[in-house]
N, C-alpha and C positions, 0 to 999 in steps of 0.2 A: 537348627544346625544339623540334626540327624537326617532330615529330609535332603539337605544339600550333600551330606557325606554319602548317603546311600544312592542318591541319584548319580553322583560322580563315579562311584564304584560300578554301578550297573551299566551306565553308558560307556564308561572307560573300558570295561571288559568286552562289551558287545562290539564297540567300534574297533578296538584293537584286533579282535578275532577276525572281524570282517575284512578290515584293511590288510591284515597280515596275509589273508588268502590272496588278494590281488598282488601284493608285494612278492610273496613267495613264487606265485605262478609266473609273474613277469621275469623274475630272476632266473627261474628254471628254463624259461624260453629264450634267455639271452638278451632280454630287454633291460634298458636302464630305468631305474626307479629313482628319480631325482629328489623326491620329497615323500616322506611318510609322516602325515600330519594327523594329530588328534585335535579336532576342532577346525573351524574355518576362520578366514580373515587374517588379521595381522598376526605375525609371528611374535609370540611372547618370549620363548627361549627354545633352544634346541642344541643338537650336537651333530657334527660330521667330522670326518677324518682330517679335513683340511684346516678348518678354523677351530676345531675342538668345541667346548661348551661355550655358548654365547647367548646374551640377552638381546632382544629386539630383532629387527629385520636384518637380513644379510644384504650386502651391497647389490645394487641392481644388476651389475655386470658380473656377479658371482658365477663361476663355473665350477661345479662340483667334480668335473672330470670323471663322471660315472659313479661318484660316491653319493650315497643317500644322506640327505639332511633330515634327521629325526627331530620333529618339532611339536610343541604344543602351541595352539593358536587361540585367538581371543574368544570365539564363539564355540562353546563346548557342546554343540548339538549334533555332532557327527565327526567326520574325518574324511581323508582322502589320501590316495597314493598318486603322485604325479609321475606318470610314465612317459618317458621321452617319445615325442611324436604322436601324442594322443590329445584330442580335445576333451577336457574334463572339467571338474569343478573349479580348477585354478584359472580357467579361461585364458591361459597363456598360449598364444599362437605365434610366437617368435619363429618357431621351426618352419612355418608355412612358406617363408621366402628363402629357405635354405635347402641345400641338396639333401635328399633323404639319406639317412645313415642306416647301416645294417642293424644297429641296436635299437632302432625306433619301432614303435608299435605299428605305425602306418605301413611299413614295408613287409610286415610279417604275414604268413599265410592265414587264411580265415580261421582254420581250426585252432591256431595258437591264440588269436584274438578272442575267440569264443572261450577258450580255457581261462584266459586272464580275466575276462569280464565276469564269468560265472563263478570264479574261485571264491569270491567273498560270500556269495549266497551259499555255496557248498560248505564253507567253513561254519557259517551260522547253523546250517542243518546238522553238521557233524557235532557241534557244541550241544545243540538240543538233544540229539540222539545219545550222546555220551552221558548227559545228565539224566535222561529218562532211563537209560540202561543202569546207571549207578543207583538210581532211586529204587528200581525193581530188584537189583541184585543185593545191595547192601541193606536197604531199608524194608523192602517188600511193600505190600499194600495192607493197610489196616481196614478190616471189614467189621463194621458195627452191625451186628446181627439182629436188627430190629427195623421195622417200618412203622412202629407205633409212636404216637405223640404222648409225651409224659404229661404235659400241662399246658393249657392255654389260658393266659392271663386275661381277665376282662379288659375291654377297651384297648386292645392291641391290634396290630395289623392281622395277626392270625385269627383273632376273635372276629374281626369284621369280615374276614374271608370266609367264615363259616365253619372253621375247625372247632372241635371239641376235645377236651382232655380224654385220652384213651383211644382216640381214633386210630385205626390201623389202615395205612395207605396201601392200596393194592396195585394201582396203576396210575400213571400220569400221561394224559393224551394218548391213551391206548397202549402205552409201553409199560410192561409189568416191572415192578420194582421189588427187589429181594433183600436189600439192605439199606442203611441210611445214606450211604454214599450214592446209591442209585437215586434215592429220593432227592437229594440236593442237586445232583447233576441234571435230573429231568426238570426240576422246578426252576433252577436259576441259570442253567447253561444251555441245554439242548432246545429249550422252548422259548428262547429270547424273542420278544416281540409278539408272542402268541398268547391268547387267552388259554387258561388251563381248564381241563376237564379231568377230574380225579374220581376214581372209584374208591370208596371208603367202607371199611367194615366198622360199623358203629353199633355196639351192643348186639353183635351177631346178626345185624341187618346190613345188607349191601345197599349203599346209597350213592347217588351221583352228586358231586360237588363241582359247580362251575364258578371259576374265579376270573374276573377281568384282570388283564395284565397290569393295569394301573394300581392294583392293590398289592402287587408283589414288590417287596423292597428291592432297591437297586444298589444300596451301599453295602460294603462288605460287613460292617458291624451289624447292620439291621438284618442282613441275611442270616447271620449266625444266631440271632435272637428270634427270628421269625417262627421257627418250629423247633421244639426241643425234644430229642429222642427219648423214649422210655429208658430209664436207667440213669439219667443225669440227676445228680444230687449235689447240694452244697456241702463241702467238706472243710474242716478246720485245718489250716496249714501251719499256723503259728499263734501262740498265746502271748500277749503282752503281760509282763510282770505287774503284780499289784493291780490288776484290772478286774472288772466285774466277771469276765470270763474265767480268770484264774480262781477267783473266790467261789465260783459256781462249780469248780472241779471239772470244767470242760478241758479236754486234752487235744493236742495236735493229733490228727488222724481220725477224730470223731466225724461221723457223717450225720448231718442234721436231717431228721425225718419229719419232725413236727416242731413248730414254734407257736406258742399260745394256742395249742390244740388244733393248729391248722397245718395240713401237710405242705411241705415246702419242696420245690424241685429246682429252684434257681437261687443263686446267691442274692440276686436282686430282690427276690421275694423276702428272704430272711432279713435283709438290711432294711427294707421298707417297714417290716413289722417292728424291728428294734427301734428304728428312728421315730416311729409314731407312738412308742410306749416308753418315753423317757422316765427313768426312776420308778418303773412299774415292774414288779416281780412277775416274770413270765415262765411258764412251764416249758421245758425242752424235752424232746425225745430224740435221742441220738443212737446211732449204731456204732458200737465200739468193738471192733473185731467181729465176732459172731453174736455178741450180746446186745440187747436193747437196754439202754440206760436212761432213766428219767432224772432230770436235773431242774434247778431253778436258777434263773439269771435275771439281774436287774440292770438294764442299760443305764449309763450315766446321764448327766444333764445334757450331754451332746447327742444322746441317742445311740451311742456306740457301746459295745461290750468289750472292746480291746482284743479282738481276734481277727486274724487274717483268714478270710474265707474265699474259696474258689470252687467253681463247678468241676466235678469229675464224673466220668462215666463208670457206672458200677454194673452195667448189664453185660450180656454175652458179646464177646468180640474175639477176633483172631487176626494174627499177622500172617498173611499169605506170602510166602517167600518163593523166589524163582532161582533156577540155576544160572550159570554164566551165559550159556548160549541161548537159553530160553529168554533171559533178560534182554538179549540183543533183539530178539524177535518182538518182545513186548515193547521195547523202546521204539522200534519201527512202527508198530501198531499205534503207539501213542502219537507219533508224528502224523500218521495218516488220519487218525481220528481228529486231532486238533486242526489239521489242515482243512479237512472237510467242514469242521465246525466254523473255521474262520471264513471260508468262502460262502458258507450258508449265511453267516451273519452279514457279510458284505452284500449278499443278494437281498437280504431283508432291508438293509439300509436303502438300496436303490429302489426297492418296492415301496418304501415309506413305512414299513412295519416297525422299524427301529430308528429313533432319532440319531442323526450323525454324531452328536455330542455324547450320546450314551454308548455308542459302539467304539469310538476311538478316544484315546487319551494321549495327552501331551506330556511335557516335562513334569508338570505339577502332579498329574495322576501317577506317572511312573514313580516319582519320589514318594508319594503317599503309599503306594502298594509295596514298593521296595522296602520301605521302613517297617510297615506292618508285618510283612513276610519275614524280615530279618528278626523282628521281635519274637516271632514264633519259633525261631531256630534256623540253623544253617540249611537244613534240608528244605524247609519252606522257601527260603530265599533262593536257593539253587533251582528249585522247581519253577519259581516265577521267572528266573533268569532264562531257563530253557524255553518257557512259553514266549518270552519277549524275543529271544533269539530266533525262534521259529517264525514269529510274526514279522520280524525284520527281514528274514529271508523271503517270505511270501510277498511282502510289499515291494521289496527291492527288485524282484524279478519281473514285476509288472512293466509293460511296455510304455513307460512314461519318461519324457525327457529328464535328464539329470540322474535318474535311477539307473541301476545296472541293466534292467530290462529295456530301457530306452536305448542305451549303448548297443545292447545285443541286437535290437531290431535294426539299427543302422548298419551293423556289421553284416547281418543277413542280407539286407537290401544291397549293400555294396558287393557281397559275394555273388548275388544273382545277376546284377547288371555289369559285373566285372570291371568296375572302376569306382574310384573314391568320390563320395559326395563332396562338393566344394566346402572348404573349411568355413567360409562365411555363412553358409547355410547351416552347418553344424553348430556354429556359435549362436546363430539366431535361435535355433531349436533349444539349445542349452539355456540361453537367457530367458526365453519364454517359460520354459519348464521351471527354472529357478525362481522366477517371480511368482508363478502359480503355487509352487511349493511353499514359499515364504508366506503367501497369503493364507494358504491352507493351515500352516503351522500357527499363524496368528489367530485364526479362527478356533483351532483346537485349544490353544492356550486360553483364549477367552472363555470357552466352554468349561475348561478346567477350573477357572476362577469362579464361574457361576455355580459350579457343583461343589465348591468348597464347603 
């Protein structure tokens, strides 16, 4: 249910912002916008000034007289604004046999058509820019000031890749890394589809580490657990009353350093030791404030001690903040960086370096990431929304039928040849593009299901 809710919220915001751009531009240019739809297909319910709020389809001969019908439709995978005198996703061509009217799209100058068609993409870009600006201005960027690995658990992906506890990462594919954010970006984002070559400082010796791409995790949770930065420790967040943890004098806020005389760096490590030593008295070494405290705890029959434990970062870090105007520039830089990254990824897909299903996600993937980002907080969700809005803008401006870029290409061609392309030809192009788009969406959803 949470997947459905967050998918609806995410798509609803993006579609509304995009279609509002087309709607507002059309109105400002004096064109009629007959329909503002969230979703495609059959009208479920909506409102207009003439009929008010109604369920179901409007009469076939309904004339809004210039008033917009705001509606929700059956297929919630997008939306559209039906602008009078334009061949669009509604495939309505009744106007073709009628005398052109001054409020119709088809009679307007080329520059106005361009403004209306590109307004949706511009709104998506502005939404992404606004969120990136807000993230830089209000939240800043957290810098984890280490590139050293705390712990590599045996028989894990990191272990099979050749990493060792205490390794200090110096560079990834000849790009120098200065903090943990650089490390993650270079390993999981900027080198998609590429094998990795890392320079490592291991016990004061510089070594080369070559890792095939297939050994690098591809799911978000696996990425988080792949490499653990130096300074991460399991910390006690809450103690259950009358539990082994309470009897051992363990307290909320304690940081676990050793369990059963074994150094622990992850909650998962500590849990594994507790669960494999049921009803066995175990020595604990914890950091309480600035003091090191030694305790004894006996996990119950279920292998639990009755404490909520979670990983925290105890190493050096800082929040780098930016001023109002600097944040505007930072937001623009974020858009440029992510746009370059997107086209780089698309290029790797065409080169066969990245599988199509790994590079693109459909409704299921969007729902998964939206839910997980929302679980981490509103800031994380908004950042994901910004990335998705930017991706929508990039994809929509591509010169493909049905997309805004396809409409823009037709407008440019008509401007060059000084006459309108026959409506039957436009409808044929739209139909072909729509079929291809549906097949592509079905393939993406299929890949989403395979990757569940």
